[in-house]
Structures are given as structure tokens and as C-alpha cells.
C-alpha positions in Angstrom: 121.1 93.4 57.6 119.4 96.2 59.1 121.0 96.8 62.4 118.2 98.8 64.4 115.4 97.6 66.3 112.1 96.8 64.8 109.5 99.6 64.2 107.5 99.9 67.3 109.8 98.3 69.7 112.5 100.1 72.0 115.5 99.1 73.7 115.5 100.1 77.4 119.0 101.3 78.0 121.2 101.1 81.4 121.0 104.9 82.1 117.2 105.1 82.2 116.5 101.6 83.7 116.5 102.7 87.2 113.1 104.7 86.3 111.5 101.2 85.2 112.6 99.5 88.5 111.5 102.4 90.7 107.9 101.9 89.0 108.0 98.3 88.8 108.8 98.3 92.8 106.3 100.8 93.7 103.4 98.7 91.6 104.4 95.7 93.3 104.7 97.3 96.8 101.0 98.8 96.4 99.7 95.1 95.1 101.2 93.3 97.9 99.9 95.9 100.5 96.3 95.1 98.8 96.8 91.4 99.2 97.4 90.6 95.3 100.0 87.8 94.3 102.0 87.6 91.1 101.3 85.4 88.2 103.6 85.1 85.2 101.8 83.8 82.1 103.1 83.0 78.5 104.1 85.1 76.1 102.1 83.5 73.2 98.7 81.5 73.6 96.5 79.5 71.2 94.9 82.1 68.7 91.5 81.0 69.9 91.9 82.2 73.5 92.3 85.9 72.3 89.6 85.3 69.6 87.0 84.2 72.2 88.1 86.2 75.1 89.2 89.6 73.6 86.4 89.4 71.1 86.4 88.6 67.3 84.8 92.0 66.7 87.5 94.1 68.2 90.1 96.0 66.7 92.8 93.9 68.6 91.5 91.0 66.8 90.6 92.2 63.5 93.9 94.2 63.2 96.6 94.1 65.7 97.3 90.7 66.9 101.0 89.1 65.9 99.5 85.4 64.7 101.3 82.9 63.2 101.4 78.9 62.7 104.0 77.1 64.6 106.0 74.1 63.1 103.0 72.0 64.3 100.6 74.0 62.2 98.9 75.3 65.4 97.8 79.1 65.1 99.6 80.8 68.0 99.5 84.5 69.0 101.8 86.8 71.0 99.6 88.1 73.9 98.1 91.4 72.9 97.0 91.8 77.0 97.0 89.8 80.0 93.3 89.4 81.1 92.9 86.5 78.6 95.9 84.9 79.5 95.3 85.1 83.4 91.7 84.0 82.9 93.0 80.9 81.1 95.6 80.1 84.2 92.7 80.7 86.5 90.6 77.8 84.6 93.5 75.6 83.8 95.0 75.5 87.3 91.7 75.0 89.2 91.9 78.1 90.9 88.0 78.3 91.2 88.4 75.6 94.1 90.9 78.2 96.0 89.4 80.6 98.5 88.0 83.5 97.0 88.5 86.2 96.0 91.6 85.2 94.0 93.4 88.6 93.9 96.4 88.6 91.1 99.1 91.0 89.6 101.5 90.8 86.5 104.0 92.6 84.8 104.3 91.6 81.2 105.2 92.6 77.5 102.3 92.9 75.1 102.2 92.9 71.2 100.0 95.1 69.2 100.6 95.9 65.4 98.9 99.4 65.8 99.6 102.8 64.8 102.6 104.4 66.4 101.9 107.0 68.8 103.5 109.1 71.2 103.9 106.4 74.3 102.5 103.6 72.3 104.8 100.8 71.0 104.1 97.4 69.2 105.9 95.9 72.0 105.0 97.5 75.1 105.0 96.8 78.8 102.0 96.4 81.0 101.0 96.3 84.9 97.8 94.8 85.2 95.6 93.3 88.3 92.7 90.8 88.1 90.4 90.0 91.0 88.2 87.1 90.6 85.0 85.9 92.8 83.5 89.1 93.8 80.4 90.2 92.1 80.1 93.4 94.0 81.1 97.2 93.5 83.4 96.8 96.6 86.0 94.9 94.2 85.7 97.6 91.4 86.4 100.3 94.0 89.5 98.3 95.3 90.8 97.8 91.7 90.5 101.4 90.9 92.0 102.6 94.3 95.1 100.7 93.4 95.8 103.0 90.6 94.8 106.2 92.5 97.2 105.4 95.2 100.1 104.6 92.5 99.5 107.9 90.9 99.5 109.7 94.0 102.5 107.7 95.2 104.5 109.0 92.0 103.3 112.5 92.4 101.2 112.8 89.3 98.8 115.7 89.1 96.0 116.8 86.6 94.7 113.2 86.3 91.0 112.4 86.4 89.1 109.3 86.6 86.3 108.6 84.2 83.6 106.0 84.9 81.0 104.4 82.9 78.6 101.6 83.2 77.8 99.2 79.9 75.3 97.1 81.9 74.9 93.3 81.5 74.0 91.4 78.4 70.4 91.6 79.2 70.0 95.3 79.5 73.0 96.0 77.0 71.1 94.1 74.5 67.9 95.9 74.4 70.0 99.4 74.8 71.9 98.0 71.5 68.9 97.8 69.5 67.6 101.1 70.5 71.0 102.6 69.9 71.0 100.9 66.2 67.9 102.4 65.6 68.8 105.9 66.4 71.9 105.8 64.0 70.2 104.0 61.3 69.4 106.9 59.2 72.9 108.8 59.7 75.1 105.7 59.6 76.3 106.3 56.2 77.9 109.6 57.5 80.0 107.8 59.9 83.4 106.6 59.0 84.1 103.2 57.3 85.5 101.9 60.9 82.1 102.9 62.5 79.9 101.5 59.7 81.5 98.2 60.3 81.1 98.5 64.2 77.3 99.3 63.3 76.9 95.7 62.2 79.4 93.7 64.5 80.0 96.0 67.9 77.8 99.0 67.8 78.8 100.2 71.3 82.4 100.9 70.0 81.2 103.6 67.7 80.9 105.6 71.2 84.7 105.3 71.4 85.7 106.4 67.9 88.0 109.5 68.0 87.0 110.9 64.8 85.5 114.1 65.4 82.6 113.6 63.0 81.8 110.5 64.5 81.8 112.2 67.8 79.4 115.2 66.7 77.1 112.4 65.3 76.4 110.5 68.4 76.4 113.2 70.6 72.7 113.1 71.0 72.5 109.3 71.0 70.7 107.6 73.9 72.8 106.7 76.7 73.5 103.2 78.1 73.2 104.6 81.6 69.6 105.7 81.3 69.1 102.0 79.9 70.4 99.7 83.0 68.5 97.1 84.6 67.7 97.4 88.4 70.8 95.4 89.2 73.3 97.3 86.8 72.1 100.4 88.2 72.4 99.6 92.0 75.9 98.1 91.1 76.7 101.5 89.6 75.5 103.7 92.6 77.4 101.2 94.9 80.6 102.2 92.7 80.0 105.9 93.0 79.4 105.8 96.7 82.5 103.6 97.2 84.9 105.7 95.5 83.3 108.7 97.5 83.9 106.9 100.7 87.6 106.7 99.6 87.4 110.4 98.8 88.4 109.5 95.0 87.1 112.1 92.7 85.2 110.8 89.5 83.6 112.0 86.3 80.9 109.9 84.8 81.6 109.8 80.8 78.7 107.7 79.1 81.0 107.2 76.0 83.7 104.8 77.8 83.1 101.4 76.4 86.7 100.0 76.2 88.1 98.1 73.6 87.6 94.5 74.7 84.2 92.6 74.2 84.4 91.1 77.5 83.4 94.1 79.7 80.3 94.3 81.6 79.0 96.8 83.9 81.9 98.9 85.4 84.5 100.6 82.8 86.7 103.1 83.8 89.9 105.1 82.5 92.4 107.5 84.1 92.7 110.2 81.7 95.8 113.0 81.7 94.6 116.8 81.5 98.7 117.7 81.5 99.5 119.8 78.3 101.4 117.7 75.7 100.3 114.3 77.3 96.5 114.7 77.2 95.0 111.3 76.8 94.1 107.9 78.4 96.7 106.6 80.7 95.2 103.4 81.7 91.8 101.6 81.9 89.7 98.5 83.1 86.7 97.4 84.1 84.3 94.3 85.1 83.9 90.9 83.1 81.6 88.9 85.0 80.9 86.3 81.8 84.6 85.8 80.6 85.7 82.8 82.7 82.4 80.8 82.0 82.9 82.0 78.2 86.5 80.7 78.2 85.2 77.3 79.6 85.3 77.9 83.6 82.4 78.1 86.1 80.4 81.3 86.2 82.7 83.6 88.0 82.8 87.4 88.1 85.9 89.5 87.5 87.5 92.9 87.3 91.1 94.4 86.5 92.8 96.8 84.7 96.1 97.4 82.2 98.2 100.0 82.7 101.3 100.6 80.1 104.4 101.3 81.5 105.5 103.4 78.8 102.8 105.8 79.1 103.1 105.9 82.7 106.6 106.9 82.5 106.1 109.6 79.9 103.5 111.0 81.8 106.0 111.3 84.9 108.5 112.9 82.7 106.0 115.3 81.4 105.0 116.5 84.9 108.8 116.8 85.8 108.8 114.4 88.4 112.2 113.2 89.0 112.9 109.7 89.7 115.6 109.1 92.1 118.8 107.6 90.8 120.3 104.8 92.6 123.7 105.5 94.3 126.9 104.7 92.4 129.1 101.6 93.0 130.2 101.2 96.6 133.7 100.6 96.0 136.5 100.7 93.4 139.8 98.9 93.8 142.4 100.5 91.8 145.6 98.0 91.4 149.4 98.7 90.8 150.9 95.4 89.3 149.9 91.6 88.3 150.3 90.5 92.2 147.6 93.2 93.0 145.5 92.7 90.4 144.9 89.1 91.0 144.6 89.9 94.7 142.0 92.5 93.9 140.1 89.8 91.7 139.7 87.7 94.8 138.9 90.6 97.3 136.2 92.2 94.9 134.5 88.3 94.9 134.6 88.3 98.6 133.0 91.8 99.1 130.4 91.3 96.2 129.3 87.8 98.0 128.4 90.1 101.1 126.1 92.2 99.0 128.3 95.1 98.4 128.9 96.4 95.0 132.6 96.7 93.9 134.2 97.3 90.9 138.2 96.7 89.6 140.0 97.5 86.2 139.7 95.4 83.2 141.1 97.3 80.7 144.7 97.6 81.5 144.5 101.1 82.7 147.1 103.0 84.5 146.6 104.0 88.1 145.7 107.6 87.3 143.0 106.3 84.6 141.6 103.8 87.1 140.9 106.7 89.7 139.5 108.7 87.1 137.2 106.0 85.8 136.1 105.2 89.5 135.0 109.0 89.5 133.2 108.7 86.3 130.9 105.6 87.4 130.2 107.6 90.8 131.9 105.3 93.3 131.6 106.0 97.0 135.0 104.8 97.9 137.9 104.1 96.1 141.2 102.2 97.3 144.6 101.5 95.9 146.1 98.1 96.3 149.8 97.5 95.5 152.4 94.7 96.9 153.0 96.7 100.1 149.3 97.1 100.9 148.8 93.2 100.6 152.2 92.7 102.7 150.9 95.1 105.3 147.5 94.2 105.3 146.5 98.0 105.2 144.4 99.8 102.9 143.3 103.6 102.5 139.9 104.1 101.7 139.0 107.6 100.0 135.7 108.9 100.2 135.2 110.0 96.3 132.7 113.0 97.6 134.4 114.7 100.6 138.3 113.3 99.9 138.2 111.8 103.3 140.9 109.0 103.9 140.7 106.5 106.0 143.4 103.8 107.1 142.1 100.6 107.7 143.1 96.9 108.0 142.0 95.3 104.3 140.2 92.8 106.3 137.8 95.2 107.9 136.8 96.5 104.4 133.7 94.7 104.4 132.8 95.6 108.0 133.4 99.3 107.4 131.4 99.5 104.0 128.3 97.8 105.8 128.2 100.5 108.5 131.1 99.4 110.9 133.7 102.0 112.3 136.7 99.5 113.0 139.7 100.6 111.1 142.1 98.2 112.7 
């Protein structure tokens, strides 16, 4: 038996979980401030949802999905991202009949069998938001501003926003033909993946990371120069909206994102920090996805943010996430009677929302107090038969050494901030 986590997975241990709690709370608080409501979607869906929703020609569907047949012979896939499942929930639960826009956020685990890289895991965690029903650029600006605010509140620097438009199906279709014609004479010079993309999804060639392929498309026509009037107006509205909020951006004509469902706006936040250079997160608009998955025509916009990648960036930039304070109280005991009394006392204290600990290891009194110091308790107290009999206890501040005598009955009041000591 191989006693280690599978390749591409990671245990999040108690000594680092506080960092996760911190960014999760920050993300939730921002989403709540924007009026987004949490949704929780299944870890697995029918495979067809991702084939249709994410796109049959994408690397995710072609190479990266964890797909299997369940005991009923149904093809099931672990979710590789959050948008498709959220769209399915939007349709299935009749959200189209609710007042719009529908604004949702989620925190999920996602699963992709991909090449291992720093900050990338096969089981990874994502923050995401989706907004349904708004077709104007104002919702694009709002979604992007959520990330901008999150990064600012974390204190991240050297983060750049890159935006692009890949148009609608009408103008993009015309551009793809022009793009194919431009590449036709030299497609044999591209990598094998790009040669496949040339037939199935030519725009993805722009997203290739191979230096040779980047050079070959450097002089290719730009989709931005081939937008229809509506898409051009939408992109101009996006730029003006970002400028109005003071959010700086660059235009990157090579951003296409990895999913087939994107239309018009696509964007990425990229780190320029030495050591972690690369995309932190991205997203875009998907105006045809709800309809394609069986719902009524509904515009949509959203993003996905890898939590591991975000925490890697904060660590690289030297951002210190505050550790939570230690346990409020440690009760050291002397003798069996005191031990049983302490069992009940810590139960009462915990019920009041105060953290409290006692010995479970049969330690000596000296060892108990040493342990209390190691786990960074704020206060400690020693209870024996005399303390129980007299209803008196001496509370010791573990940082200052200050001691306060009080009635045992007054412990909760004191720890909650009261000053009564009997």
C-alpha cells in the first residue's frame, strides 16, 4: 500500500489552514458586498454537460477530465471547472423566472488531469462568480472589479489586467476563416497541438505557449480588427467602465481562454512578480452557453480563480496573513476529581463560544502548563480539590505572567471581557 497522497493532490494541514480561511472570508465578504449569493454544486456531473458546456475541442475535455462509468453505466465526470455546473443549476432550478441579474459565487474543488506545475494541482480549489441576465459591459466591469478589489485588499502588487474581445459567433466565424487562410501556408511549422487546433478550434493557436508558435502568429490578423459593430461597442464600453473605476488594463489580442463558451469579453490577471510570473486567474462572457445547454437565451459573465495560485502569489510577495490567536484558556488539573470537574467546566466554557482545553494525555501538572504555553493559550488556570471546594481559581495571563484570583463561576464573564473577580 502506497501511503502518500496521489500525484497532483495536496493536504492542507492545520498550521497553514488559517491562510485559506483568511482568503475565503475575504472573498465571501467581497461577494456579499456586491450582492452575490453562494451556490454549491455537485463534485460530479454527467459527462455530456462538460462536453457541451466547456467544449468538445478544448484541452480540458480532450485531455484533462476525470471521466468514468458509474455502477449504472452512466458516464460521469468530476467537475473540471465551475461555470458549466452553475449553468446547469440555473436552468434546472428555474432561475430564469427570478428577478435578474442572478448573481452567484462559489468555492469549489476542481479536477483536471494536467501537467504538474508550480501552483497547479490535479485536485485544486477555485473561487468563482457568475452573473446571468445582463448583456451590457457594466456586468463585465463589475466582475473584473471583484478581483481587482480582492487583490488590493490582499496587498498584492505587480498584478496586471489584460483584456480582449473574441467577438460573437457571427463576426468571430468570419475572422476564423481569415485567420485560417493566413496560417494555411505555414501550419506545418506549428506544434502538433496547434495543427490539431487549426482544424477544430483555430483561435486556441493564439493561446499556445510554444515560443515557435508565438512567433508564427505574431503577424496574424487580430480579432479586434474584425469585430462587428455591436461587439466593438461592447468592448469600448468595457474599457470606459474600467477607466471610470480607475482600474488599469492592457489590451492583449492573444487572450482567447481555454473554453469554447466564451464570447466578446475575455480577460486575465497576470503577475509580473519575479518567480511567479504568469496568469493568476481569468474569465469572460458566455452569452450563448445557457441556451446551448438547454435553457432560454441568457447572457452570462464570470471568472475562476485558483486558490493555490493566489496563495502562492501572496507568499511570493511577502504578504503576511495574520495567524489567529491561540486557545483562550487551558485548565490544568491535579487529581481525578479535578479532572472530571474540568471536563464539565470546559464544556460549559466552550458552549459560550470561548475556546478551552484540558489534558487528555495524563501529563504531570508541570507538563500540562508547558503544553499550554506551546499551544499559545492566552490564559491558564490550575484546578485541584481545594479550588473546587472554595470556588476560587487563579487565572494566569500567559504573555504577561499577571495573575488574577476569581470565583470559578466568574470565569466565563471574565473571558468574555468582564472584570468581576468575586
